[in-house]
C-alpha positions in Angstrom: -2.4 -42.3 -32.2 -2.8 -39.8 -35.0 -4.8 -36.6 -34.3 -5.3 -33.9 -36.9 -5.1 -30.3 -35.8 -8.6 -29.6 -37.0 -9.8 -32.3 -34.5 -8.7 -30.2 -31.5 -10.6 -27.3 -30.1 -9.3 -24.7 -27.6 -11.3 -22.6 -25.2 -11.5 -20.9 -21.8 -13.1 -23.0 -19.0 -16.8 -22.4 -18.4 -18.3 -22.7 -14.9 -20.4 -25.7 -16.0 -17.2 -27.7 -16.9 -15.4 -27.4 -13.5 -16.4 -30.8 -12.3 -15.4 -32.4 -15.6 -12.1 -30.6 -15.5 -11.4 -31.9 -11.9 -11.9 -35.5 -13.1 -9.3 -34.9 -15.8 -6.9 -33.2 -13.4 -7.1 -36.2 -11.0 -6.8 -38.6 -13.9 -3.7 -36.9 -15.3 -0.6 -38.6 -14.1 1.2 -36.2 -11.7 5.0 -36.0 -12.0 6.3 -35.3 -8.6 9.2 -36.8 -6.6 8.7 -34.8 -3.5 5.1 -35.0 -2.6 2.5 -37.7 -2.1 -0.1 -37.7 -4.9 -3.3 -36.3 -3.7 -6.6 -35.6 -5.4 -7.5 -32.0 -6.1 -10.8 -31.2 -4.5 -13.3 -28.7 -5.8 -12.9 -26.7 -2.6 -9.1 -26.4 -3.3 -9.6 -25.6 -6.9 -12.2 -22.8 -6.1 -9.9 -21.4 -3.5 -6.9 -21.4 -5.9 -8.6 -20.1 -9.0 -11.8 -18.4 -8.1 -11.6 -16.9 -4.7 -8.1 -15.4 -5.0 -7.6 -11.7 -4.2 -7.9 -10.5 -7.8 -10.9 -12.8 -8.5 -9.3 -13.3 -11.9 -7.8 -16.4 -13.3 -7.7 -18.1 -16.7 -8.0 -21.8 -17.3 -7.5 -22.9 -20.9 -8.7 -26.2 -22.2 -7.9 -28.4 -25.2 -10.6 -30.9 -26.3 -10.7 -33.8 -28.6 -14.1 -35.1 -29.8 -15.6 -32.7 -27.2 -13.7 -34.3 -24.4 -11.2 -32.4 -22.2 -7.7 -33.8 -22.7 -5.6 -31.0 -21.4 -5.6 -27.8 -19.3 -3.5 -24.7 -18.5 -4.1 -22.7 -15.3 -3.0 -19.1 -14.8 -4.2 -17.2 -11.7 -3.3 -13.5 -11.6 -2.0 -11.3 -8.8 -1.1 -7.6 -8.3 2.6 -7.1 -9.0 4.8 -4.2 -7.9 7.5 -3.2 -10.4 9.5 0.0 -10.1 6.9 1.8 -8.0 4.0 0.9 -10.3 1.4 -1.9 -10.1 0.9 -4.4 -12.9 -1.0 -7.7 -13.3 1.1 -10.9 -13.2 0.0 -14.4 -14.2 1.4 -17.5 -12.6 1.4 -20.5 -14.9 0.6 -23.3 -12.4 -1.3 -26.6 -12.9 -0.8 -27.7 -16.5 -1.3 -31.2 -18.0 -2.2 -33.5 -20.8 -3.8 -36.9 -20.4 -1.2 -39.6 -20.7 -2.5 -41.1 -23.9 -2.4 -37.8 -25.7 1.2 -36.9 -24.9 4.1 -36.6 -27.3 1.7 -35.4 -30.0 2.5 -31.7 -29.8 -0.8 -31.0 -28.1 0.6 -29.3 -25.0 2.7 -27.1 -27.3 -0.3 -26.0 -29.2 -2.4 -25.5 -26.0 0.3 -23.3 -24.4 0.7 -21.2 -27.6 -3.1 -20.6 -27.6 -3.1 -19.7 -24.0 -0.1 -17.3 -24.2 -1.5 -15.5 -27.2 -4.7 -14.8 -25.3 -2.8 -13.9 -22.1 -0.7 -11.4 -23.9 -3.8 -9.2 -24.1 -4.8 -9.7 -20.4 -1.7 -9.7 -18.2 1.5 -7.7 -18.2 3.8 -10.6 -17.5 4.0 -14.3 -16.6 6.1 -16.4 -14.2 6.3 -20.1 -13.5 8.4 -22.8 -11.8 8.4 -25.6 -14.3 9.5 -29.1 -13.5 12.3 -30.8 -15.5 9.7 -32.4 -17.9 8.0 -29.1 -19.0 10.9 -26.6 -18.8 11.9 -27.1 -22.5 8.4 -26.4 -23.7 8.4 -23.1 -21.8 11.9 -22.0 -22.9 12.1 -23.4 -26.5 8.4 -23.3 -27.6 7.1 -20.3 -25.6 10.2 -18.1 -25.2 10.1 -17.9 -21.5 13.5 -16.7 -20.1 15.5 -17.8 -17.2 15.5 -15.4 -14.3 16.9 -17.2 -11.3 17.5 -20.5 -9.7 16.1 -20.6 -6.2 18.4 -22.7 -3.9 16.8 -24.8 -1.2 18.3 -24.4 2.2 17.8 -26.8 5.1 18.6 -26.6 8.8 18.7 -29.5 11.2 17.0 -28.5 14.4 19.7 -30.0 16.6 22.1 -27.6 15.0 20.1 -24.6 16.2 22.3 -22.3 18.3 21.2 -23.0 21.8 23.2 -20.1 23.1 21.3 -17.6 21.0 18.7 -16.9 23.7 16.2 -14.1 23.5 17.1 -10.8 25.0 15.2 -9.4 28.0 12.9 -7.3 25.8 12.5 -9.9 23.1 9.6 -12.3 22.9 8.1 -14.8 20.5 4.5 -14.2 19.6 2.0 -16.5 17.8 -0.7 -15.0 15.7 -4.1 -16.4 14.8 -5.0 -13.4 12.6 -3.2 -11.0 10.3 -3.0 -7.7 12.1 -1.8 -4.3 11.1 1.7 -4.8 12.5 2.2 -7.8 10.2 0.8 -5.9 7.2 3.1 -3.0 7.8 6.1 -5.1 8.3 5.5 -6.9 5.0 4.9 -3.5 3.3 8.2 -2.1 4.6 10.1 -5.2 3.7 8.7 -5.7 0.3 9.6 -2.1 -0.6 13.2 -2.9 -0.2 12.9 -4.8 -3.5 12.2 -3.5 -7.0 9.5 -6.1 -7.7 7.2 -8.5 -5.8 3.8 -10.0 -5.8 2.0 -7.6 -3.5 1.5 -9.1 -0.1 -1.4 -7.0 1.3 -4.0 -8.1 3.8 -6.2 -9.7 1.2 -3.3 -11.7 -0.3 -1.9 -12.9 3.0 -5.3 -13.9 4.3 -6.2 -15.8 1.1 -2.8 -17.4 0.7 -2.3 -18.5 4.2 -5.3 -18.3 6.5 -7.8 -19.5 4.0 -5.7 -22.2 2.4 -7.3 -25.6 2.3 -3.8 -27.2 1.8 -3.2 -27.6 5.6 -2.9 -25.3 8.6 -0.4 -22.5 8.2 1.1 -21.0 11.4 2.2 -17.4 12.0 5.0 -16.6 14.5 6.8 -13.3 15.1 9.6 -11.7 17.1 8.7 -8.6 19.1 11.2 -6.2 20.7 9.8 -3.7 23.1 6.3 -4.6 21.8 7.3 -3.8 18.2 7.1 -6.5 15.6 10.5 -7.0 14.1 10.2 -10.3 12.2 7.4 -12.6 11.1 7.3 -16.1 9.6 4.5 -18.0 7.9 5.2 -21.8 8.1 3.6 -25.2 7.9 4.5 -28.8 8.8 5.5 -31.1 5.9 7.2 -34.5 5.6 10.7 -34.1 4.1 12.5 -37.4 3.4 10.1 -39.0 5.9 10.9 -36.5 8.7 8.6 -33.9 10.2 9.8 -30.5 9.0 8.9 -26.9 9.1 8.6 -25.2 5.7 9.0 -21.4 5.8 6.6 -20.1 3.2 6.8 -16.4 3.7 8.5 -13.9 5.9 9.3 -10.3 6.6 11.8 -8.6 8.8 13.4 -5.2 9.6 16.9 -6.6 9.7 18.4 -10.0 9.2 19.6 -10.4 12.8 16.0 -10.4 14.0 14.9 -13.0 11.5 17.8 -15.2 12.5 16.9 -14.8 16.2 13.3 -15.9 15.4 14.5 -18.9 13.4 17.0 -20.0 16.0 14.4 -19.8 18.8 11.6 -21.7 17.0 12.8 -25.0 18.4 12.7 -23.9 22.0 9.5 -22.0 21.9 7.0 -24.1 19.9 4.4 -25.7 22.1 4.0 -28.8 20.0 2.6 -32.3 20.6 4.8 -35.3 20.2 3.6 -36.0 16.7 4.4 -32.5 15.5 8.1 -32.4 16.7 10.2 -31.4 13.7 13.7 -32.3 12.6 14.4 -29.8 9.8 13.6 -26.2 8.8 13.4 -25.6 5.1 13.7 -22.2 3.4 14.1 -20.8 -0.1 13.7 -17.6 -1.9 15.2 -14.4 -3.3 15.2 -11.5 -0.9 17.1 -8.6 0.6 20.0 -9.7 2.9 19.4 -13.3 1.7 23.1 -14.3 1.9 23.4 -13.1 5.6 20.2 -14.9 6.7 20.8 -18.2 4.9 24.6 -18.6 5.3 24.3 -17.9 9.0 21.4 -20.3 9.6 21.2 -23.0 6.8 23.0 -25.4 4.6 22.3 -25.3 0.9 21.1 -28.6 -0.7 23.4 -29.3 -3.6 21.7 -29.0 -7.0 22.8 -32.6 -7.9 20.8 -34.1 -5.1 17.9 -31.6 -5.1 14.8 -33.7 -6.2 12.9 -30.6 -7.3 14.9 -27.7 -8.6 13.1 -24.4 -8.4 13.8 -22.4 -11.5 12.0 -19.1 -12.0 11.1 -18.4 -15.6 9.4 -15.2 -16.9 7.7 -14.0 -20.0 7.0 -10.2 -20.3 4.3 -8.6 -22.5 4.3 -5.1 -21.3 6.9 -2.9 -23.0 7.2 -0.6 -20.0 8.5 -3.6 -18.0 10.7 -5.0 -20.8 12.7 -1.8 -20.9 13.8 -2.0 -17.2 13.6 -5.8 -16.5 17.0 -7.6 -16.1 18.4 -10.6 -14.3 20.0 -8.4 -11.6 16.6 -7.1 -10.6 15.8 -7.4 -6.9 12.6 -9.6 -6.9 11.2 -10.8 -3.6 10.3 -14.4 -4.1 9.5 -17.1 -1.5 8.1 -20.6 -1.4 4.7 -18.9 -0.9 4.9 -17.8 -4.6 5.0 -21.5 -5.6 1.6 -23.1 -5.6 2.8 -26.6 -4.4 2.4 -25.8 -0.6 
């Protein structure tokens, strides 16, 4: 197929084209070795790109003969960097219809999108798969920030002797209360940068998510919340597993205690028994938490490597941004779950 550049048009998505876009998204061949292919519903799309806390996202389209053949989604979030608040865009769902691939169309669409985004956000981040990473790094000058290792814990290896103390107890939450918000605030501020996890973000990302029920569990000591985990059930290699999406804690011993007591304290049905706990991220005291509780999945057998790339537009951030920066990142920053 030969397509001339003048035959392609680029634009931001209009409300009237959402249904047409969804048909293209669901027609686009999804590249994923870790999740079952599922159709994206309008409810999920609206939650992800319209009803997010900032109410600001950008979806760029490329059309051929007035037909959508590709898309480039970038929702935005408030981002804390060196005690100041900026706007960060997360490059998420991108794709080109199969019959229009290998023609340089995605390259041109991404360049169009990034040129416009440079005027609207302070920086971008993304977790590309192995098929798109070269386009981000070679064609769009995204830079490598960090590889996020995946850690796994078999539930039978949980320390049974690590019992709760007399004044410790596991608490399950149905709502996000002030103690959870304050714990996240205190924990996040131990880092130089992070997507701001205030009440509106946590409620949108976890309680309002149409991607499946997300649970909240915490550890209290003398009625004070010392650690909290947001998690959901997923199938990993055919086994029921817990995916830890987000968390906050006052010290790593309390998070470890919460993790090691999950298996004994969950009131689950037979069909929700779990075999693995999965965790990933970049965070304060990460080595203490993960080395004590988990085993790292070797890169060579990891089916979906999480590589964090960034592109910075704001000169104030460029001056201080470096790879040694403490950036709080969890699986909740990835749009897959």
